[in-house]
C-alpha positions in Angstrom: -8.8 -33.2 23.2 -8.2 -29.7 22.9 -11.1 -27.7 21.9 -10.9 -25.5 18.7 -11.4 -22.6 20.9 -8.5 -23.6 23.0 -6.0 -24.5 20.2 -6.6 -21.3 18.1 -6.2 -19.3 21.3 -2.8 -21.5 21.3 -1.6 -20.7 17.9 -2.6 -16.9 18.5 -0.5 -16.4 21.4 2.2 -18.8 19.7 2.1 -17.0 16.7 2.0 -13.3 18.3 4.7 -14.5 20.8 7.2 -15.4 17.9 6.1 -12.3 15.7 3.0 -11.6 14.3 1.3 -8.7 14.1 -2.1 -10.1 12.4 -3.6 -13.6 13.3 -7.1 -14.5 12.2 -8.6 -17.6 10.9 -11.1 -18.0 8.0 -13.4 -21.4 7.3 -12.3 -22.8 4.0 -16.1 -23.3 3.0 -16.2 -18.9 2.7 -14.1 -19.9 -0.7 -17.0 -22.2 -2.1 -18.9 -19.0 -1.9 -20.2 -18.9 -5.9 -18.9 -15.0 -5.7 -15.6 -16.1 -5.1 -14.0 -16.9 -8.5 -10.6 -17.8 -7.3 -8.5 -21.2 -6.4 -9.5 -22.7 -3.4 -7.9 -24.2 -1.1 -9.7 -27.4 -1.2 -7.9 -28.1 -4.3 -5.0 -28.1 -2.2 -6.0 -30.2 0.4 -9.2 -32.0 0.1 -9.8 -32.0 3.7 -9.1 -28.4 4.4 -11.1 -27.2 7.1 -9.5 -23.5 8.2 -7.2 -21.5 6.6 -5.1 -19.4 9.4 -3.8 -16.1 8.2 -0.3 -14.4 9.7 0.9 -11.0 8.8 3.7 -8.5 10.0 3.6 -4.9 9.2 6.4 -3.4 6.9 8.2 -0.5 8.3 7.2 2.7 6.9 10.9 3.8 6.5 11.6 1.7 3.2 7.7 3.1 1.8 7.3 6.6 2.6 10.6 7.8 0.3 10.0 5.5 -2.5 10.3 5.5 -5.6 14.0 6.1 -3.9 15.3 3.5 -2.5 13.2 0.8 -4.5 16.2 -2.3 -3.4 16.0 -1.7 0.1 12.0 -1.4 -0.2 11.9 -4.8 -1.7 14.6 -6.3 0.5 12.7 -5.2 3.6 9.3 -7.1 2.1 11.5 -10.4 1.4 12.3 -10.2 5.0 9.1 -9.9 6.2 8.3 -12.7 4.5 11.9 -14.8 5.4 9.9 -14.2 8.8 6.6 -15.0 7.8 8.0 -18.1 6.6 9.8 -19.3 9.7 6.4 -18.8 12.1 4.3 -20.6 9.7 6.5 -23.5 9.8 6.4 -23.2 13.4 2.5 -23.3 13.2 2.2 -26.1 10.9 4.5 -28.0 13.0 3.0 -27.5 16.2 -0.5 -28.0 14.3 0.9 -31.7 13.1 2.3 -33.1 16.5 -1.0 -32.1 17.7 -2.7 -35.0 14.7 -3.7 -32.6 12.3 -1.9 -31.7 8.8 -1.1 -28.5 7.9 0.9 -26.8 4.5 2.2 -23.1 4.1 0.7 -21.0 1.1 3.7 -19.5 -0.9 3.7 -15.5 -0.8 7.4 -15.1 -2.6 7.3 -12.5 -5.3 4.8 -10.1 -4.5 1.7 -9.1 -3.0 0.1 -10.7 -6.1 2.3 -13.8 -5.4 3.4 -13.4 -9.4 6.1 -15.6 -9.1 4.0 -18.7 -8.2 0.8 -17.9 -9.7 -0.5 -19.3 -12.5 1.4 -17.7 -16.2 -1.6 -16.9 -17.7 -4.0 -15.7 -15.5 -1.9 -14.6 -12.4 -3.8 -16.0 -10.0 -1.8 -17.6 -7.1 -3.1 -21.3 -6.1 -4.6 -19.4 -2.8 -5.4 -16.2 -2.6 -4.3 -15.2 1.4 -6.0 -11.8 0.7 -9.2 -13.3 0.6 -8.8 -15.5 3.4 -7.5 -12.6 5.2 -10.9 -10.9 4.9 -12.9 -13.6 5.6 -11.0 -13.8 8.7 -11.8 -10.3 9.5 -8.4 -8.7 9.1 -9.3 -6.2 6.3 -11.0 -5.2 3.2 -10.1 -4.8 -0.6 -8.8 -1.4 -2.1 -9.0 -0.3 -5.1 -5.2 -1.1 -5.8 -6.2 -5.2 -5.1 -4.6 -5.0 -1.8 -5.8 -5.9 1.7 -6.7 -2.7 3.7 -6.0 -3.6 7.4 -7.5 -1.1 10.3 -3.8 -0.4 12.3 -1.6 -0.6 9.1 -3.5 -0.1 5.7 -2.0 -2.0 3.1 1.8 -1.9 4.7 1.6 -5.5 5.9 3.5 -8.9 4.3 1.1 -11.9 4.7 0.8 -15.7 4.6 -1.2 -18.6 5.1 -1.6 -22.1 6.7 -3.7 -25.0 5.2 -5.0 -27.1 7.6 -7.8 -29.8 7.6 -7.6 -28.8 11.8 -10.7 -28.3 13.7 -10.6 -24.4 14.7 -12.4 -21.3 16.0 -12.7 -19.6 12.6 -14.1 -16.2 11.7 -17.9 -15.3 12.4 -18.1 -11.7 12.9 -20.7 -9.9 11.0 -18.6 -9.4 7.5 -16.8 -6.2 6.5 -17.5 -4.2 3.3 -15.7 -6.3 0.5 -14.6 -2.8 -0.6 -12.9 -0.7 1.6 -14.9 2.2 2.3 -12.2 5.5 2.2 -11.2 4.2 -1.3 -14.5 5.6 -2.6 -13.2 9.3 -1.9 -9.9 8.3 -2.8 -8.3 6.8 -5.8 -4.7 8.1 -4.6 -3.6 4.6 -6.3 -4.6 5.1 -9.3 -3.0 8.6 -10.3 0.5 7.1 -8.5 0.1 3.9 -10.5 3.3 4.2 -13.1 1.7 1.9 -15.8 -2.3 2.2 -15.2 -3.5 -1.1 -13.8 -5.9 -0.1 -11.6 -9.3 1.3 -12.2 -11.9 3.2 -10.1 -14.6 0.0 -11.2 -11.8 -2.4 -9.1 -10.8 -4.1 -12.4 -7.0 -4.4 -12.4 -4.8 -5.3 -15.4 -1.9 -8.1 -13.2 0.0 -8.5 -16.5 0.8 -4.5 -16.5 1.6 -4.4 -13.0 3.8 -7.7 -13.3 5.8 -6.4 -16.2 6.5 -3.1 -14.7 7.9 -4.9 -12.0 9.9 -7.9 -13.1 11.0 -6.1 -16.4 10.8 -2.3 -16.3 12.2 -3.2 -12.7 13.8 -5.6 -12.9 12.2 -8.0 -10.4 12.3 -4.4 -7.4 8.8 -3.6 -6.2 7.0 -1.0 -7.2 4.8 -0.3 -3.9 3.6 3.4 -5.4 0.4 2.4 -4.9 1.2 1.3 -1.2 3.1 4.8 -0.5 0.2 7.2 -1.4 -2.7 5.0 0.2 -3.6 7.0 3.6 -5.2 4.1 5.2 -2.9 3.1 8.6 -0.9 5.4 8.8 0.7 7.2 11.3 0.2 11.4 11.1 
């Protein structure tokens, strides 16, 4: 039988070969932390052991000129989502060929997963960002996006819930809130509907209404554009 370490290495290598820029694994038990208030992978798969997170970088060319080119920005994000779906499907099949179960967490809609979220709370069934944090891929920004070391918030992610025993992140935990946010707050100034506050709270409904009503389904992206984390130059 393949060891958890070897199987995880195989999945990582496969994901990178297929085009991912980020790969990490979080233990499903991290979602049972009393301080975590979101939905849990165990609500979807009772036997879940691990949550695999994969991500791709979003090209800066679709971000740097916002709010111009919002259609192009939105289309680029959807291309990232489509890419991740294909890769996640390949990984899920690899997992099931090895005798385990796997299911792919939906990411379509926006960084907050509004299209698949609970309509009252606008919370997704499983928080990919929290899984990514637990997998050691980044910390939360004041803009409620994951801030990664290499790309800042300029990433698209998806996740796979599985009962496969994998090698999970056990490194010293990162700070929950990205350190650079404490002296920045540019996303708060840039948000056209003041959805973010300096205390870390967000009005998800303002964000959703702006994108899906005011912008007609296009993504906003201004909080991503102004974030200095992960920018080159």
